[in-house]
C-alpha positions in Angstrom: 166.3 -50.4 26.2 166.7 -50.4 29.9 169.9 -49.4 31.6 171.1 -53.0 32.1 170.1 -53.8 28.4 172.1 -50.8 27.3 175.1 -51.9 29.5 175.0 -55.5 28.3 175.1 -54.2 24.2 178.0 -51.7 24.7 180.2 -54.1 27.0 179.2 -56.8 24.2 180.3 -53.9 21.3 183.5 -52.8 23.4 184.5 -56.8 23.7 184.4 -57.0 19.7 186.9 -54.3 19.1 190.3 -55.5 18.6 193.7 -54.1 20.9 194.8 -52.4 17.9 191.4 -51.0 17.1 191.0 -49.5 20.9 194.2 -48.3 20.4 193.6 -46.3 17.2 190.3 -45.2 18.6 191.5 -44.0 21.5 193.9 -42.0 19.1 191.5 -40.4 17.4 189.6 -39.5 20.2 192.8 -37.4 21.8 193.1 -35.6 18.4 189.2 -34.9 18.1 189.5 -33.4 22.0 192.0 -31.0 20.7 189.4 -29.3 19.0 187.8 -28.2 22.0 188.4 -24.6 23.6 189.4 -26.4 26.8 192.6 -26.4 27.4 193.4 -23.3 29.4 192.2 -24.7 32.7 194.0 -25.6 35.6 192.7 -28.8 36.7 191.8 -31.7 34.4 190.3 -34.8 36.3 190.6 -38.1 34.3 190.1 -41.9 34.4 192.8 -44.1 34.1 191.7 -47.1 31.9 190.3 -50.0 33.1 192.5 -52.4 30.1 190.2 -55.5 31.0 186.8 -53.7 30.3 188.1 -52.7 27.2 187.7 -48.6 28.0 189.0 -46.0 26.1 193.0 -45.8 26.3 193.2 -42.1 28.2 197.1 -42.4 27.6 196.8 -40.1 24.9 194.7 -37.2 26.6 196.9 -37.6 29.7 199.4 -37.1 27.6 197.9 -33.6 25.8 197.3 -32.3 29.2 201.0 -32.6 30.4 201.9 -31.4 27.2 200.0 -28.2 27.9 201.7 -27.6 30.8 198.2 -28.4 33.2 197.3 -30.1 36.4 196.0 -33.9 35.8 193.7 -35.1 38.5 193.0 -39.0 38.8 190.3 -40.6 41.3 190.4 -43.2 43.8 187.4 -45.3 44.9 187.1 -45.2 48.8 184.0 -45.7 50.9 181.8 -46.1 47.9 182.9 -42.7 46.5 185.5 -41.2 44.9 188.4 -39.6 46.1 190.6 -37.1 44.0 194.7 -36.9 43.8 197.2 -34.7 41.9 199.1 -36.7 39.3 202.6 -36.2 39.4 206.1 -37.7 38.6 206.4 -39.4 42.4 202.4 -40.7 42.2 202.7 -44.5 42.7 199.9 -46.6 41.2 198.4 -49.5 42.3 195.3 -51.8 40.7 192.2 -51.5 43.0 190.1 -55.0 43.1 188.4 -53.8 40.0 191.4 -53.6 38.2 191.5 -49.4 38.3 194.7 -48.1 38.1 194.5 -45.8 41.4 197.2 -43.5 43.5 198.3 -45.2 46.5 198.4 -41.5 48.0 199.5 -38.1 47.1 198.0 -34.6 47.0 194.5 -34.5 47.4 192.2 -32.2 45.4 188.9 -31.2 46.2 185.6 -31.6 43.6 185.0 -27.5 43.5 188.9 -27.1 42.4 188.0 -29.4 39.1 187.3 -27.4 36.1 186.9 -30.0 33.0 186.4 -33.8 33.9 186.9 -36.8 31.4 184.8 -39.7 32.0 184.3 -42.9 31.0 181.1 -44.3 30.2 178.9 -47.3 28.2 176.3 -45.5 26.8 174.8 -41.7 25.9 171.9 -40.4 24.0 172.0 -37.0 21.8 171.1 -35.2 24.9 173.6 -35.6 26.8 172.2 -38.3 29.1 174.9 -41.0 29.9 175.1 -44.9 31.3 178.4 -45.7 33.2 179.0 -48.9 35.1 175.8 -48.1 37.7 177.9 -47.4 40.8 176.7 -43.9 40.9 180.5 -42.8 41.5 180.8 -40.3 38.7 177.3 -38.6 39.7 178.1 -38.2 43.4 181.4 -37.2 42.4 180.0 -34.2 39.7 177.5 -33.1 41.9 180.2 -31.9 44.4 181.9 -30.1 41.4 181.1 -26.4 40.4 178.1 -26.1 38.2 180.3 -24.7 35.2 182.6 -27.7 35.5 182.9 -29.0 32.0 181.8 -32.9 31.8 183.2 -34.9 28.8 182.5 -38.1 28.2 185.0 -40.3 26.0 183.4 -42.7 23.9 183.8 -45.0 20.7 180.3 -45.2 19.5 177.8 -42.8 18.6 175.1 -42.2 20.8 171.7 -43.9 20.8 168.8 -42.5 19.1 166.3 -42.6 22.3 166.9 -40.8 25.3 168.1 -43.0 27.9 165.8 -43.2 31.0 167.8 -40.9 34.0 167.2 -40.4 37.5 167.1 -37.2 39.7 170.3 -38.1 40.6 172.1 -38.9 37.1 174.1 -35.5 36.1 174.5 -35.2 31.9 177.4 -34.5 29.8 178.5 -31.1 28.3 180.4 -32.8 25.2 180.9 -36.2 24.5 184.2 -37.0 22.1 183.9 -40.0 19.8 187.0 -40.9 16.6 184.6 -39.0 14.3 183.0 -35.9 15.8 182.2 -33.9 19.1 178.5 -33.8 20.4 178.2 -30.8 22.3 175.1 -30.7 24.7 175.2 -27.5 26.2 173.2 -25.9 23.4 170.0 -28.6 24.0 
């Protein structure tokens, strides 16, 4: 399957999940995340879910990060790139034209400061290649991060058996967390 076919397949699979299934699976993913040895860093970047796209509810992982008294960084799309802002009690969020909750303003964080990135995706394979929505926002952002920044995908589903076709600019995952297990691609 090519990338467009995979996007269609996984959008359809997500659309078949009920709201209660999304919540339960999202909670299971958050519980799985606690098994990773990643909680002693400083800056954790996480997406805020687009509910109309039936994405994983990132709120559960967000609460884990706050509970561990770590810094949460959230993205904002500006001029076809991502900017990154510290999420604080005073951060005001506004829905973007894509339905993404984004900070209106705040304390900007540079990509090279970020230690861990939790990212949305549509599909991934057993070697850590991933497919997002096709805009390339995360690949550009990840290319500006330090090489040791951990890249963690979150998925309701298991990986594709066949390798996903990648481009030179595509950046793979270190881990992917599903409701039932954690895939480690760092050893591949």
